[in-house]
C-alpha positions in Angstrom: 3.6 -18.8 -5.2 3.1 -20.1 -1.7 1.6 -18.1 1.2 5.0 -17.5 2.8 6.4 -15.9 -0.3 3.2 -13.9 -1.0 3.1 -12.6 2.6 6.8 -11.7 2.6 6.6 -9.8 -0.6 3.5 -8.0 0.6 5.4 -7.0 3.8 8.4 -5.8 1.8 6.1 -3.7 -0.4 4.3 -2.2 2.6 7.6 -1.4 4.3 9.0 0.3 1.2 5.8 2.4 1.1 6.1 3.3 4.8 9.8 4.1 4.3 8.9 6.5 1.4 6.2 8.2 3.5 8.6 8.6 6.5 11.2 10.2 4.2 8.6 12.5 2.7 7.5 13.6 6.1 11.1 14.1 7.3 10.7 11.6 10.2 14.4 10.5 10.6 13.6 8.1 13.4 10.9 6.3 11.4 13.2 6.2 8.4 15.8 4.3 10.5 13.1 1.9 11.8 11.7 1.2 8.4 15.2 0.7 6.9 16.0 -1.8 9.7 12.7 -3.7 9.0 13.4 -3.7 5.3 16.9 -5.1 5.8 15.5 -7.8 8.0 12.8 -8.7 5.4 15.3 -8.8 2.6 17.6 -11.0 4.5 14.7 -13.3 5.3 13.8 -13.4 1.6 17.4 -14.2 0.6 17.6 -17.0 3.1 14.5 -18.6 1.6 15.4 -17.9 -2.1 12.7 -15.3 -2.6 13.5 -12.9 -5.4 12.5 -9.3 -4.4 14.2 -7.2 -7.1 10.9 -7.2 -9.2 9.1 -5.2 -6.5 11.9 -3.2 -4.8 14.0 -2.2 -7.7 
Protein backbone atom coordinates (compact mmCIF):
# COMPACT_ATOMS: atom_id res chain seq x y z
CA UNK A 1 0.00 0.00 0.00
CA UNK A 2 1.43 3.38 -0.98
CA UNK A 3 1.67 6.44 1.23
CA UNK A 4 -1.29 8.16 -0.45
CA UNK A 5 -3.60 5.22 0.18
CA UNK A 6 -2.39 4.76 3.74
CA UNK A 7 -2.83 8.44 4.53
CA UNK A 8 -6.27 8.58 2.95
CA UNK A 9 -7.49 5.55 4.88
CA UNK A 10 -6.12 7.02 8.10
CA UNK A 11 -7.92 10.31 7.45
CA UNK A 12 -11.18 8.46 6.77
CA UNK A 13 -10.84 6.45 9.97
CA UNK A 14 -10.07 9.60 12.00
CA UNK A 15 -13.00 11.45 10.46
CA UNK A 16 -15.35 8.57 11.23
CA UNK A 17 -14.14 8.66 14.83
CA UNK A 18 -14.64 12.44 15.02
CA UNK A 19 -18.12 12.04 13.53
CA UNK A 20 -19.04 9.43 16.13
CA UNK A 21 -17.79 11.68 18.93
CA UNK A 22 -19.73 14.66 17.56
CA UNK A 23 -22.90 12.58 17.43
CA UNK A 24 -22.34 11.32 20.98
CA UNK A 25 -21.89 14.90 22.18
CA UNK A 26 -24.98 16.11 20.31
CA UNK A 27 -22.97 18.70 18.34
CA UNK A 28 -25.14 19.01 15.24
CA UNK A 29 -22.89 21.56 13.55
CA UNK A 30 -19.79 19.40 13.97
CA UNK A 31 -21.73 16.36 12.72
CA UNK A 32 -22.48 18.24 9.50
CA UNK A 33 -18.84 19.33 9.15
CA UNK A 34 -17.58 15.78 9.66
CA UNK A 35 -20.15 14.33 7.25
CA UNK A 36 -18.98 16.78 4.59
CA UNK A 37 -15.35 15.87 5.21
CA UNK A 38 -16.17 12.17 5.08
CA UNK A 39 -18.05 12.60 1.79
CA UNK A 40 -15.07 14.44 0.31
CA UNK A 41 -12.62 11.78 1.48
CA UNK A 42 -14.76 8.94 0.16
CA UNK A 43 -15.14 10.69 -3.18
CA UNK A 44 -11.36 11.14 -3.36
CA UNK A 45 -10.88 7.47 -2.52
CA UNK A 46 -13.33 6.42 -5.24
CA UNK A 47 -11.60 8.63 -7.80
CA UNK A 48 -8.30 6.88 -7.03
CA UNK A 49 -9.67 3.34 -6.76
CA UNK A 50 -9.11 3.08 -3.01
CA UNK A 51 -11.43 0.58 -1.32
CA UNK A 52 -12.78 1.95 1.96
CA UNK A 53 -15.57 -0.49 2.88
CA UNK A 54 -13.19 -2.57 5.02
CA UNK A 55 -12.72 0.31 7.48
CA UNK A 56 -15.98 2.20 7.21
CA UNK A 57 -18.55 -0.57 6.94
